[in-house]
C-alpha positions as CSV (number, residue, x, y, z in Angstrom):
1,M,-3.4,-13.4,0.6
2,K,-2.6,-11.7,3.8
3,M,0.7,-12.7,4.0
4,I,1.6,-11.5,0.5
5,F,-0.2,-8.1,1.3
6,K,1.9,-8.1,4.7
7,A,5.2,-8.5,2.1
8,F,4.0,-5.8,-0.2
9,A,2.7,-3.4,2.6
10,K,5.6,-3.4,5.0
11,N,8.4,-2.7,2.1
12,L,5.9,0.4,1.2
13,F,5.0,1.7,5.0
14,G,8.1,0.2,6.9
15,A,8.1,-2.9,9.5
16,K,5.6,-1.3,11.8
17,Y,3.6,0.9,9.2
18,E,5.3,4.1,10.9
19,R,5.2,5.8,7.4
20,L,1.3,5.4,7.0
21,Q,0.9,6.7,10.4
22,R,3.1,9.5,10.1
23,S,1.3,10.3,7.0
24,I,-2.1,10.3,8.6
25,F,-0.9,12.6,11.2
26,I,0.3,15.1,9.2
27,Y,-2.7,15.4,7.1
28,L,-4.8,16.1,9.9
29,I,-2.6,18.7,10.9
30,V,-2.9,20.1,7.3
31,F,-6.5,19.8,7.3
32,W,-7.4,21.7,10.6
33,G,-4.4,24.0,10.0
34,L,-6.7,24.9,6.6
35,Y,-9.9,24.5,8.3
36,I,-9.6,26.9,11.1
37,T,-8.5,29.7,8.6
38,D,-11.9,29.6,7.6
39,W,-10.8,30.6,3.9
40,K,-13.6,29.0,1.5
41,V,-13.3,28.4,-2.4
42,E,-16.3,27.7,-4.5
43,I,-15.4,23.9,-6.1
44,S,-18.2,22.4,-8.4
45,P,-18.5,18.6,-7.4
46,F,-17.8,17.5,-10.8
47,I,-14.1,19.3,-10.6
48,R,-13.7,17.7,-7.3
49,Y,-14.3,14.0,-8.4
50,L,-12.0,14.7,-11.6
51,M,-9.0,16.0,-9.8
52,L,-9.5,13.3,-7.3
53,S,-9.6,10.5,-10.1
54,T,-7.0,12.0,-12.2
55,F,-4.2,12.7,-9.4
56,T,-5.5,9.2,-7.8
57,A,-4.8,7.3,-11.3
58,G,-1.6,9.3,-12.4
59,V,0.1,8.4,-8.9
60,M,-0.9,4.8,-9.0
61,W,0.2,4.4,-12.4
62,Q,3.5,5.6,-11.6
63,A,3.4,3.0,-8.7
64,L,2.5,0.1,-11.0
65,C,5.7,1.3,-13.2
66,S,7.9,1.5,-10.5
67,Q,11.4,-0.3,-11.0
68,D,11.8,-0.7,-6.9
69,N,8.6,-2.6,-7.1
70,A,9.7,-5.1,-10.0
71,A,12.8,-5.9,-8.1
72,K,10.6,-7.0,-5.1
73,M,8.1,-8.9,-7.2
74,Q,11.2,-10.9,-8.9
75,N,11.8,-12.3,-5.8
76,M,8.1,-13.0,-4.8
77,F,8.0,-14.9,-8.0
78,M,10.6,-17.1,-7.0
79,L,7.9,-18.6,-4.5
80,P,4.4,-20.5,-5.4
81,F,1.8,-18.5,-5.0
82,D,-1.8,-18.4,-6.2
83,S,-2.4,-15.8,-9.1
84,R,-5.7,-13.9,-7.9
85,N,-4.6,-13.3,-4.4
86,F,-1.0,-12.2,-5.5
87,V,-3.0,-9.8,-7.9
88,F,-5.5,-8.2,-5.2
89,S,-2.8,-8.3,-2.5
90,Y,-0.6,-6.2,-4.7
91,V,-3.4,-3.7,-5.9
92,A,-4.1,-3.8,-2.3
93,A,-1.2,-2.5,-1.0
94,L,-0.5,0.0,-3.7
95,G,-4.4,1.2,-3.5
96,I,-3.4,1.9,0.4
97,Y,0.0,3.6,-0.3
98,T,-1.6,5.7,-3.2
99,I,-4.8,7.1,-1.1
100,F,-3.6,7.3,2.2
101,T,0.3,9.0,1.2
102,K,-0.5,11.0,-1.9
103,T,-4.7,11.5,-2.6
104,A,-5.0,12.0,1.3
105,A,-3.0,15.2,0.6
106,L,-5.3,16.9,-2.1
107,F,-8.5,15.2,-0.3
108,V,-7.8,17.1,2.8
109,V,-6.9,20.4,1.3
110,L,-10.4,20.2,-0.8
111,L,-12.3,19.1,2.2
112,A,-10.8,22.2,4.4
113,V,-11.0,25.1,1.7
114,S,-14.7,24.1,0.3
115,A,-18.3,23.1,1.3
116,W,-19.2,19.3,1.4
117,N,-22.0,17.5,2.2
118,P,-22.0,13.7,3.1
119,M,-23.2,12.6,-0.1
120,E,-20.3,14.1,-1.6
121,I,-17.7,12.5,0.2
122,W,-19.1,9.0,-0.6
123,K,-19.0,10.1,-4.2
124,S,-15.7,11.4,-3.6
125,A,-14.4,7.9,-2.3
126,I,-16.2,6.0,-5.0
127,C,-14.4,7.8,-7.4
128,I,-10.7,7.3,-5.7
129,I,-11.5,3.6,-5.4
130,N,-12.6,3.5,-9.1
131,A,-9.8,5.0,-10.2
132,I,-7.4,2.6,-8.3
133,L,-8.8,-0.3,-9.4
134,M,-9.6,0.9,-13.4
135,T,-5.9,2.0,-13.5
136,T,-4.6,-1.7,-12.5
137,A,-7.2,-3.0,-14.9
138,I,-5.6,-0.9,-17.6
139,Y,-2.1,-1.3,-16.8
140,S,-2.9,-5.0,-17.4
141,L,-4.3,-4.8,-20.6
142,K,-1.0,-3.7,-22.1
143,K,-1.7,-5.5,-25.4
144,Y,-4.4,-3.6,-26.1
145,W,-3.9,-0.2,-24.7
146,Y,-6.8,1.6,-27.1
147,V,-9.2,0.0,-24.7
148,G,-7.5,1.7,-21.6
149,I,-8.0,4.8,-23.7
150,L,-11.4,4.3,-24.6
151,W,-12.4,3.5,-20.8
152,A,-10.2,6.4,-19.4
153,G,-12.5,8.6,-21.8
154,A,-15.6,7.3,-20.9
155,I,-15.2,7.8,-16.9
156,I,-13.5,11.7,-17.6
157,A,-16.6,12.5,-20.0
158,G,-19.1,10.9,-17.7
159,I,-17.7,12.9,-14.8
160,L,-17.5,15.9,-16.6
161,L,-21.4,15.3,-17.8
162,L,-22.7,13.5,-14.8
163,G,-20.6,14.9,-11.9
164,N,-23.2,17.2,-10.5
165,K,-25.9,14.3,-10.8
166,V,-26.7,11.3,-8.8
167,W,-25.9,8.9,-11.9
168,I,-22.1,9.3,-11.5
169,V,-22.8,6.9,-8.6
170,P,-23.7,3.8,-10.8
171,L,-21.1,4.9,-13.8
172,L,-18.2,4.7,-11.4
173,I,-19.9,1.3,-9.5
174,V,-19.9,-0.4,-13.1
175,S,-16.5,0.4,-13.7
176,S,-15.1,-0.5,-10.4
177,I,-16.8,-4.1,-10.9
178,L,-15.5,-4.1,-14.7
179,A,-12.1,-3.5,-13.1
180,A,-12.5,-6.0,-10.6
181,M,-13.6,-8.7,-13.3
182,R,-10.7,-8.0,-15.1
183,L,-8.2,-8.1,-12.2
184,R,-10.2,-11.6,-11.2
185,I,-8.5,-13.0,-14.4
186,A,-5.5,-11.4,-14.8
187,E,-2.2,-13.1,-14.3
188,G,0.6,-11.9,-11.7
189,Y,3.1,-11.8,-14.0
190,T,1.4,-8.7,-16.0
191,F,2.3,-6.6,-13.4
192,Y,6.1,-7.2,-13.8
193,S,7.8,-4.7,-15.8
194,C,11.4,-5.4,-16.5
195,E,13.2,-2.9,-18.2
196,K,15.6,-4.5,-21.1
197,K,19.0,-2.8,-21.7
198,Q,18.5,-3.2,-25.5
199,S,15.5,-1.0,-25.7
200,C,17.7,1.7,-24.6
201,G,20.1,1.4,-27.7
202,V,23.5,0.8,-25.5
203,K,26.5,0.8,-27.5
204,Q,30.3,0.7,-26.8
205,H,32.2,3.9,-26.9
206,R,35.9,4.7,-26.5
207,R,35.0,8.2,-24.6
208,F,32.8,8.7,-21.9
209,S,30.0,11.1,-22.6
210,L,27.7,12.7,-20.1
211,W,25.4,14.0,-22.4
212,R,25.1,10.4,-24.0
213,Y,24.0,9.4,-20.2
214,F,21.5,11.9,-20.1
215,S,20.0,10.8,-23.8
216,R,20.1,7.1,-22.6
217,Y,18.7,7.9,-19.3
218,L,15.9,9.8,-20.6
219,K,15.2,7.0,-23.2
220,C,15.1,4.7,-20.9
221,H,12.9,6.3,-18.7
222,K,9.7,7.3,-20.9
223,N,7.9,9.0,-17.8
224,Y,10.8,11.4,-17.7
225,L,9.9,12.6,-21.4
226,I,6.5,12.5,-20.8
227,N,6.7,14.7,-17.7
228,T,8.9,17.1,-20.0
229,A,6.4,17.1,-22.8
230,V,3.7,17.9,-20.0
231,M,5.8,21.0,-19.3
232,W,6.1,21.9,-22.9
233,C,1.9,21.6,-23.2
234,A,1.9,23.9,-19.7
235,A,4.2,26.2,-21.3
236,L,2.1,26.4,-24.4
237,V,-1.4,27.2,-22.8
238,L,0.2,29.1,-19.7
239,P,0.2,32.3,-22.0
240,H,-3.6,31.8,-22.9
241,F,-4.6,32.3,-19.0
242,L,-1.7,34.7,-18.2
243,G,-2.1,37.2,-21.2
244,K,-5.0,39.1,-19.5
245,M,-3.1,40.2,-16.9
246,E,-0.1,42.6,-16.4
247,S,2.8,41.2,-19.0
248,M,5.7,42.8,-16.6
249,F,4.4,40.6,-13.8
250,V,3.2,37.5,-15.3
251,V,5.7,36.4,-17.3
252,P,8.4,36.0,-14.4
253,V,5.8,33.8,-13.0
254,G,4.9,31.7,-16.0
255,F,8.9,31.1,-16.1
256,A,8.7,29.9,-12.5
257,I,6.1,27.6,-13.1
258,L,8.0,26.1,-15.6
259,S,11.0,25.4,-13.7
260,L,9.0,22.7,-11.7
261,N,10.2,19.6,-13.8
262,T,10.8,17.0,-10.7
263,P,12.3,14.0,-12.8
264,I,15.1,15.5,-14.5
265,C,16.0,17.2,-11.4
266,T,16.4,14.4,-9.3
267,L,18.9,12.0,-11.6
268,L,21.2,11.3,-8.2
269,S,18.4,10.9,-5.8
270,C,16.8,8.1,-8.2
271,D,20.2,6.4,-9.0
272,P,22.4,5.7,-5.9
273,D,24.9,3.7,-7.3
274,L,25.3,6.5,-9.8
275,E,25.6,9.1,-6.8
276,Q,28.2,6.9,-5.1
277,A,30.5,6.4,-8.4
278,I,30.6,10.2,-8.9
279,R,31.3,11.1,-4.7
280,F,34.0,8.5,-4.9
281,L,35.6,9.0,-8.3
282,P,38.3,11.6,-8.5
283,D,37.3,15.0,-10.2
284,Q,33.8,13.7,-10.7
285,K,32.0,17.0,-9.1
286,K,33.2,19.4,-11.8
287,G,33.0,17.0,-14.3
288,F,29.2,16.1,-13.4
289,C,27.5,18.9,-12.0
290,I,28.6,21.6,-14.5
291,P,27.0,19.2,-17.4
292,Y,24.2,18.6,-15.6
293,C,23.4,22.2,-14.6
294,L,23.7,22.6,-18.7
295,F,21.3,19.8,-19.4
296,I,18.4,21.1,-16.9
297,F,19.2,24.7,-18.4
298,F,18.7,23.6,-21.9
299,C,15.4,21.4,-20.6
300,N,14.2,24.7,-18.9
301,M,14.8,27.0,-21.9
302,A,13.0,24.5,-24.3
303,A,9.8,25.1,-22.2
304,S,10.7,29.0,-21.9
305,T,10.8,29.4,-25.8
306,I,7.6,27.2,-26.2
307,F,6.3,29.7,-23.9
308,L,7.5,32.9,-25.7
309,C,6.5,31.5,-28.9
310,S,2.6,30.9,-27.4
311,W,3.1,34.4,-26.0
312,Q,3.9,36.3,-29.2
313,M,1.3,34.1,-31.3
314,K,-1.4,34.9,-28.3
315,N,-0.1,38.5,-27.5
316,H,2.4,39.9,-30.0
317,D,4.5,41.8,-27.4
318,V,7.5,39.5,-26.7
319,T,10.6,41.8,-26.0
320,V,14.3,41.7,-25.6
321,W,13.6,42.2,-21.6
322,M,11.5,38.9,-21.6
323,I,14.1,36.7,-23.6
324,F,16.9,38.0,-21.2
325,T,14.4,36.9,-18.3
326,A,13.8,33.5,-19.7
327,V,17.5,32.5,-19.8
328,F,18.1,34.2,-16.4
329,F,15.2,31.9,-14.4
330,A,16.3,29.0,-16.5
331,L,20.0,29.1,-15.5
332,Q,18.9,30.2,-11.9
333,S,16.8,27.2,-11.4
334,A,19.1,24.9,-12.9
335,I,22.0,25.7,-10.6
336,L,19.7,25.9,-7.9
337,S,18.1,22.3,-8.5
338,V,21.9,21.0,-9.2
339,L,23.2,22.3,-5.7
340,L,19.9,20.6,-4.0
341,E,20.7,17.2,-5.8
342,W,24.4,17.5,-4.7
343,F,24.1,18.7,-1.3
344,Y,20.6,17.2,-0.2
345,P,19.9,14.1,-2.4
346,V,16.5,12.7,-1.1
347,R,17.3,9.3,0.5
348,D,14.8,6.5,2.3
349,W,12.5,6.6,-0.9
350,K,10.7,3.2,-1.3
351,I,9.6,3.9,-5.0
352,E,9.9,6.6,-7.7
353,S,6.4,8.2,-6.8
354,D,7.9,9.1,-3.5
355,L,10.9,10.7,-4.9
356,W,8.8,12.8,-7.4
357,H,6.2,14.0,-5.1
358,H,9.0,14.7,-2.3
359,P,8.3,18.1,-0.7
360,R,11.7,19.1,-1.4
361,K,10.5,19.7,-5.2
362,Y,8.8,22.7,-4.3
363,V,11.8,24.5,-2.9
364,V,12.9,26.0,-6.4
365,P,10.0,26.8,-7.7
366,V,8.9,28.8,-4.6
367,I,12.5,30.4,-4.6
368,M,11.7,31.2,-8.6
369,L,8.4,32.6,-7.6
370,L,9.4,34.6,-4.8
371,I,12.1,36.1,-7.6
372,A,9.8,36.4,-10.2
373,G,7.5,38.8,-7.6
374,I,10.5,40.7,-7.1
375,V,11.3,40.9,-11.0
376,G,7.7,41.9,-11.9
377,T,7.2,44.6,-9.2
378,F,10.5,46.4,-10.0
379,P,12.0,45.2,-12.9
380,I,15.3,47.3,-12.8
381,L,16.4,44.6,-10.0
382,I,17.2,42.3,-12.7
383,W,20.4,43.7,-13.4
384,G,21.0,43.2,-9.6
385,L,19.8,39.6,-9.6
386,V,22.1,38.8,-12.5
387,F,25.0,39.9,-10.6
388,L,24.7,37.6,-7.8
389,L,23.9,35.3,-10.2
390,A,27.2,35.6,-11.9
391,I,28.7,35.4,-8.4
392,E,26.8,32.4,-7.4
393,I,28.3,30.6,-10.7
394,T,31.8,31.9,-10.0
395,G,31.8,30.5,-6.5
396,L,30.2,27.4,-7.6
397,K,33.1,26.9,-10.1
398,K,35.4,27.3,-6.9
399,R,33.5,25.2,-4.8
400,L,33.5,22.3,-7.4
């Protein structure tokens, strides 16, 4: 069991676990930096438990679905192994990866900006461990997906109803024990996910088409579609939260938030073979970057259109200026995302979760938020920004 765990852990953290050490060091600095500011926010305990549980479960699910892990696991299956030791070693390695490289970031921020007591810290730790075990157990119940939905729903309801009471601890412990019992009888092959080419509807065509490639890619990677659907849901809900504020300011902020669609903005980073082919084949810069920019633009515009429709139903004051601003933000964020992918692709990531949670994903949304602040404060400057956008597009064409 120890040898199997080391094989997975060294793949995730490096030969000498240097990535784990670096993550812990960075999070300690982040905690101390926030703590000394003495800035406090009042957060109910059940909200903290819910945030930690859902975030940990989401990251763990992404790690379990990673195709890179599937490739490594295929090599492991060529050797004889004990199924129970294999499962618990695999879960332990991914669990430590999830907790110390992803959940720790959220935990230290909550710990630094809100008031805690020792009992709440223990409850949070139990929530995180339960999220790891329960997510893995649900993943192993692929044929009985409805059981996983009921299980997750019961835990969320329990946190909402009992999060501020002591009874939440027995509930989470029972859930963790049930998950461990399920993993005890689970087969190691259950965690091997292999994407079949036939499922993507691949057919031969006489002419190439990048749009066909984009549609196939989304069809083969359902998590990309799920992330896009989440952004559409956010576009539908945002007007209900932002409608009470001054519309001239919050509408650009809403468009900036909707530019945070990480998966579709990392197609080159997540597919090194595609990147190598595009960079070495002649006339591929312009042939790929312009369609890719239009693809991201249409995805952004779909979310912005839903936002405007929801705003109209809620506030009844959508103007031509808002529509024009939506087009500007969708196009500007698409151009910046393509430029980042072409000139600064993400390297040396281990699994897809590292790529999607890379700090670089916040560069474009932060820039768009700054532009939103400028546009909201001085709406007349939108024409100057449009002029700069036209210059940027012209320069991009010449550069490609």
